[in-house]
N, C-alpha and C positions, 0 to 999 in steps of 0.2 A: 640238561643243565650241567655245566662244568663244576669242578671242585673249587672250593675257596682256597686261594693261596694265602697262607699266613705270612705276614711281613713282620719279621723279628728284627728290630733295630738295635744295633750295638754301638751306635755313635758315642754314647756316654760311657762305654766300657772299653771295647776294643778300639774304637775310633780315638779315644782319648790317649791311647798308647802311642799315638804319633809322636815322634821325637820332639821334645820341647813344648808339648801341649799340656797345660794344666788348667782346667776350668775351676773357678771357685763355685761354692755351693749355689749361690744365686743364679749363676750362669747355667749350671746343670739343670736346675729347676725350670728356668725359662725355656731351655731347649726341650726339656721333657714336655712342657705345656704345648709347645709348637708341634712336637711329634704326635701328641694326642689329638690336636686339631687336624693334623694331616691325615689321621686315620690309621696310624701304625697299630698293629694288633698286639705286639709284645714290645715293651721297652726294657732293655737290659740296662738298669740304672747304674750299675757299678759292681765293684768288688769289695763288699762291706768290711771284711776282716782286715783290709790293708792298713787302716788307721781309723781313729775316732772321727776324723774329718770325712773320710770316705763313707763311713757308716751313717753319719748325720746327713750327708747328701742323699744317699739312697732312701733313708727313712723319710726325709722331707718330700721326696718325689712320691713315695708311697702314700703319704698323708695328704699332700696337696694336689697331686695330679691323678692319683689312682682312681678317684671317683668321678673325674671330669667327663662330661658328655658333650662338651662344646664341639660342634662340627662333626659329631659322630652319629647323628640320627638322620633318618630319611632314606629314600630309595637309593640303593647303590652304596650305602654307608654300612659300617660295621654294626651299629646299633647296640653296642655294649661298651663298657669302659675298657681301657687298655689293661693288659696283664703287666704287672710290674715284676721284673725278674732280678734276682741277685745271684752273682756267680760265687761258686765255692769249689775249692779243691776237695779231693776225697779225704778230708780231715774233719773230725768231729767239731772242732772249734769253728772252722770255716762255715760248716753247714748250719750250726745253731746261730751263729752271728748273722748269716744271710737271712735266716727266717725271722729273727728279731727285727731286722731292718725293713723287711717287706710285708710283714704280717698285717699291718694296718690298711693295706690296699684291699679293696673288695675282691679283686682277682690277683693272685700272686703266684709266683713260680720260683723254685730253687733250681739253679742250673749247676749240676755237678759234673766234674770232668776228671779223667785219669788217662794217662798215656797207655797205649796198647802196642806200639811198634817195638820190635825187639831191641832196637838201638836205644830207645828211651828206657825200656825196662832194665836193660843191662847196665847202662852207663849213668843214667840220671836217677832212677828210682831204686836200682839194685835189688829188684825182686823178680821172682819167677813168674811164668804165665799163670800158674795155679794161684799164687799169692795175689796176682792182679785180679783174677776173677773173684777171689774171696773178698778183697777190699771193695770191689764194685758191689758185691752182694750186701756187705755190711753198711757201706756209706749211702748207697741209694736207698736201702731199707730204712736207715736213720732219717734221711730226708723225707721219705714217704710217711713216716710216723708223725712228721710235723706239718706236712703240706701235701695236698692231693695232686697238685700239678708239678711233676718232676721231669726235667730234661737231663739226659745224660749224653756227654760228648766223649768219645774215645780220641784223645789227643793224638795227632799224627796218624789218623786213620788212613790217609792216602798212602802211607808207606808200611802199614801193618799187614801181616799175613792174613789173607782173606778168611781162611777157615777159622783161625783163632779169633779174628775180629767178630765173626758171626757168633761164636761161642760166648765171647765176652758180652756182646749185645743181648743175647738171650738171657744171660744172668741179670742184666739191668732190667729187662722187661719183667722177669719173674719177681724181681725185688720191688717193682712198682713204677718204673719209668713210664711216662706217657708220651714223651717225645724222644726220638733218637736222632742226634745231630752228628753228621759225618764231616769232620773238618779235614780240609786239605791244608794243614797247618803251615807248610812252607811253600805253598803255591806251586807244587811240583807237577801235578797231574795235567793231562790234556783233557779236553771235553770228552773224547771217546773213552778214555780210561776212567774218568770220574763218573760218567753216565753208566758205564758198565758196572762200576763198583756199587752204585746205588741199586741197580737192577739185581746184581748178585746177592747183596745183603737182604733185600726184600724177599728174595726167593729161598734163601738158605738160613734165615734167622727164625727160630721158633718163636711164635707170637708176633711176627711182623705185622699182621693185620690188626693188631690191637693198639698200635702206636702211630703217631705222626712222624714221618721221615723228613729230616731237615738237612739243608746244605749250609756249609760255612767255608767259603773259598777265599784264599788270599791271592793277591794280584802280582806276585813276584815275576811271573812271565807274561803278565798282561791278559790272563785268561779267566779272571775271577768271575766276570759276568757270564762268559760263555760256559764255564764249568757249572755254575749254578743253574743255568737254563738247561744244560744237559741233565742235571739231576732232576729238575722238574719234569722233563720229558720222560724220565725213567721212574717216576712215581713219588718224588719228593713233593711235599705239600706245604713246607715251610722253607723260607730262604732267610739267612742271616745276612744283614746288610748294614751299611753305614752311609749317612748323608755325605755326598761328594766323594764317597769311596775312601775316606780317611781311615787310618789305622796303622798298625805295626808295619815297619819296613815300607813296602810298596803299596800298602793299604788293603782294604777289604772290597768286597763286591759293593758297587754303588747302588743305593736304594733307587735312585731315579732311573738308572739304566734298566734294572729288573722290571720296575713298574711299567715303564714306557715300552719295553719290549713286549710284555704281556698285553698292554693296552693297544699297541699297534698291530699285533698279530693275534687277534682273538681266536683264530682257527688253527694256529700253529701249536699252541700250548693248551693242554686240557684243563686250564684253570682260569679263574677270574680274580680280580683284586677289588678292594673297597677303599683304596687310597683316593683322597681328593687331589687330583693331579695339578689343579690350579694353584696349589700352595707349594709346589715343588721348588719354584724359583726363590720365593721369599724364605723358605726353610733353608735352602742352600746358602743364601746370603747371610742368614743369622749364624749358621754354623761357621761359615768363613770368617765372619767378623769376630765372633767370640773365641774361636779356636786359634785364630791367626794363621790358618792354613789357606793360603790364596788358591782359588780355583783357577786352573790354567785356562787360557782364553779359548782353546779349542776343545775343552771338555765336553763330552756328549751331553746333551739335554740342557745343562745349566751354564755352560761356558758362554762368555759374552759374544763369541763368534758363532755360536751354534745356529743362529738364524740369519747370519749376514751372508750376502752374496756379492763377491768382488768381480767375478767373471762377467763380462758384458753379455755373453750368451745366456748365462744363468739369470742375470738381472732381467733381460728381455723376456725370458720364459716366465719368471715369477710375476712380472708386471701383467702378462697376458693371462696367466692362470697359476696361482701359487702352488698347485699340486704338481706342476712340472718339475720342481726341485725341492719341495718341502713335503716330507712324509709325515711330519707332525705340525699341527697348527701351533704357532708360538703361544697363543692365548690358552691352549690346553695345559701348559705347564706354568702359567703365570707370567709369561712375557707379554706385556700388553702392546696392542697395536691401535688403541683407541685414539680418538681425535680430541679429547678433552685437553685443551691448552691451558696451562697454569701460568699466571703472572701476578704482578703486584696488586691487581684488583680482585683476585680470586678470594672468595670467602670461605668460611669454615665448612660449609656444606660441600663445596667443590673439592676442598682438600680431603675431607672425610671420604667422599665418593672415590677419589683417586686412590687413597690409601686402601680402601676396601678392594678396589680393582687390582691393586698390587699384592694382595694377600694379607693385609693387615687389618682385617675387619674383626668384628666380635670383640673379645677381650684381649686381642693381640697387643693393644696399647690401652693403658688405663686412661681415664679422663685427663689426669695430670700430665701423662706422657704425650697425649694428643695436643694438649695446650702448649707444651714445650715445643713440639714439632711444628705447630702453627707459627709460633714466634720465630723459630729458626727459618721457616719457609718465608715469612714476610721479610726478614732481614736479607735472605738470599735473593728474593725477587726484586728487592730495591737495588741490589748491586749488580744484577745481571741484565745485559741488554737483550739477550735471547730469553725465551721462556724457560721455566724450570722443567727439567727433563725427568723421566722416570728414574734414570740412574741417580739424579740428584735426590729424589724422594727416598729411594732405598738408602742412600748414604745418610740422609737426615734422620731416618728411623734408627739406623745403627748408632749414630751420634747420641740420640736421646737415650737409647738403651744403655750405652756405655756409661752415661752419667747417672743412671738410675738403678743399675744392678750392682749391689755391693758397696755403694758409696757410704752407707752407714751400717752395713751389715745386714740390711733387709732390702728385699726387692719391692718395687712398687706393684701392688696387687690391683686388680680391677676395682676392688671395693675401696681402696685407699686413695682418695683423690683430694688434692688440695688446690685444684685449679679454680680460678675465679669463674663465677657463673656469668656467661655472656650469651648473647643471641646466637643461635646456630648459623644464621645467615650473615652475621656481621663480617665486614672486611676490615674493620679497624681494630687496633690493639688498645687495651686500657693502658693508661700512663704507667702503671706499675707492673705491666705484664712481665718484663724481664726479671723482676724481683720475686714474682709469685709462682712461676711455673715449675720450678725445680722441686719435685716431690721428695727428694732425699737431701738431707743436710750435708753439705760438702765442707770438709775442713778448710781447704784452700780454694780460692777463686782468683782468677787473673783480673787485676784492676787496670793496670797500665803496662805497656811494654814499648821500649824504644831499642831498635837494633841498628848498629852502624857497621857496614861491611862494604867490601869492594875488592878489586884487584890491587895487590900491593899494599893492602891496608889490614891491620890486625883487627879482626872482628870483635866488637864489644856489644854487650846487651845490658840494658837497665830494665829491671822488672819490679813491679809492685804487686804483691799478693795480699789478699785479705785473708786473715786467719780468723775463722769464725770462733774457734775455741778461745782465743785471746781477745777477740773483739777489736782488732786493730789492723791497720795496713802496715806492711813491712816492705821496705825497698832496699835493693842492693844492686851491685853491678859486677860484671866479670868479663875477663878477656878469654880468648880461645885461639888456638893455632889452626884449628880445622874447620872453621866456618861458623856462621851465625847460629846454627842449631846447637852446636856444642857450647857456645857462649850462653845461650838461653838456658840450657839444661844445667850448666854449671852454676849459674846465678840462682836458679830455683833450688838447687841442692844447698847452696850457701844460706838462703833464706830459711829453708825448712830444717837445716841441720842434719839432713839425711845423706847417707853415703849409698849411692844407688848404682847398680849395674844395669846398663841398657843392653838387653838381650836381643831385641829385634826392633827394627825401624822400617816402616814401609809407607810410601806415599804413592797415591794413584789419583787419576782424574776420573770423575764420574761421567763426563760427557766430552764434547769437543769444544774448541774455541778458547780464546785467551781469558775469557771470564768464567771458565768452567769451575765447578766446585772441586776443591782438593780434599781428599780423604787421607788422613794420617792415622796409622795404627802403630802402637808401641807395646813392648812387653818389657817389664822391669823386675828386678829382685833387689832385696836389700843386701848390699855387699857386706855389711857388718854381721849379718846372720848366716852368711854363706859358710859351709864347712870347708876345711882345707881341700884344695883342688887336687884330688888324687887321680883324676882322669883327664889331665891336660886342660884344655881351654873350653871344654864343653859345659859351660856354666849352666846352660838351660836344662841340663839333666840333673842338677843338684837337688838336694832334699828341701831347700828353702822354698817357701811359697813364691809363685810368680804372679804378677798382676798385669792385666792388659788395660790399655786405654785407647780410645778412638775419638777423633774429633774431625769436624769438617769446617771448611771456610774457603772462600775464594782466595784468601791469602794463606799460602801453605806454611808460612812462618808462624802465623797465629794458630793455625790448625795444629802444627807441631807442638807448640807450647801447651795448648789445651789438652791434647792427647796425653802428654806427659803428666800434666796436673791431674787428669782423670785417673790415670794409673796410680799416681802417688796417693790420691785420696783413698783408693781401695787399700793401698798398703797401710796407711796410718789407721784405718778403721778396721783392719783385719782382726777377727776374733781367733785367738790361738786354738780354740776348741774346734775350729773348722779347718785347721791345717791338714792338708792332704798328704798322703804318703808320697815318697819320692817316686819319680818315674820308674826306677828300677823295682821298688818294692810293690807297686800296684800293677806292674806289667806281668801278665800271664799269657802264655801261648796256647791257643786252641786251634 
């Protein structure tokens, strides 16, 4: 029997350090729920001491996700709740704050770190090697007095002196560490170097057999996955990963790449995993949509080209036998190849079956969210000549989540449903369906829009928004020099009285054809709350909260307006208590 490989996911901590990425609390909780369904063993929920908002996010994950067993039971599953982990520097306040944030989870861990390389000790920490070992002894000991499960990471281990590193790690073991994580902080090592480092430390660290050895590799040279697997081959039994490989600089080891390498080569690595691989694709899509970090088309495992074959020779081989050019079955990672065609006559049962097939079963969507998705599906099916594709369905789910996460400061939970009760096999919509399906009260909603544009014409937009707070419709118009989208966004700002910075705008098609569904994602911030721009034009790195919005429509102009309004609704309903620390203040290198 092989050893269990512990999957430690840091999407919500190190992954969120990707430049420009700031998730709100509801988004972090929703991703944590999905990671728990996926079967992740440890969820590093964040850096609690960074700000009250970061603390609240980690605490909510501990309370709401820490005891979840959805998708975690049965043969080949982990059969216990996820460990909720909080990061702390080797500082007493950090450690106590981290414990307070995670303590409500049935299984919790404090992750303590301190640099051990001479360059960090001399120039950053300004302490000696002996002082470093004493701080490790004191701070790991403090964490152990609060929590039984302690992980210690020697920052910049890849460039640390090996003999001193073994000494420092032995101090951590003696002080109570149960996991020793060896970070290649700057992505410098080669697989041969990193694998030999793990082997050396396991052989030369007193107490090595009492702890779990872990890898944490960055992708600066494109070797994060290779280095992590080299660590596993040399005795590491935990890997630290992020969905889609997002993270600081060039990113982290990609969760899906590690899992599928182990899955595909059961005899090459002396370990097994308990991840539900069929949820990899839907999890990737969720993180992509909520983080705003687009997955490259040729990304291994979850890129949209991962299972496409353009070469005629390849196509011929795949048609005769898929194993000629496919080493992974698409359905094993949640990329469906089923024959269930969806159209305007499809009923709720067919839609629910398709969503389950795509990885959105169980409580992935609340009843109210499903009802909203069904309404959007019927609208789309009526407007498309071709059938509704899997890509369309993924986009519809993303649209629904965008309008229900954080719209009024609370996310839609599986128990909180306001959907009208209808027959599960019905293909018809109730007359008031469009008014009843939104489980979150939105401040602003698009009522009417008229756009006038063309070559040699000044674009204009007339928009009517319904303001739920005032209970009335508001109409205005605006001109723009740079096209119809600018005109629409300008008039929305005029109506709402808000001064908004557009930080990111992305439009994509979910399938092929002129009637394909367009997906628009935006990220905005309040210009009036922005601090003076001391670092040039990099506004997305500022301390002000950022808000994302996503919408779909066969008309990309309409989708652009609704995405902007979705983000705006998050902005106006934002609770200052949930304000996250700036990217700079919550970023820590491990």
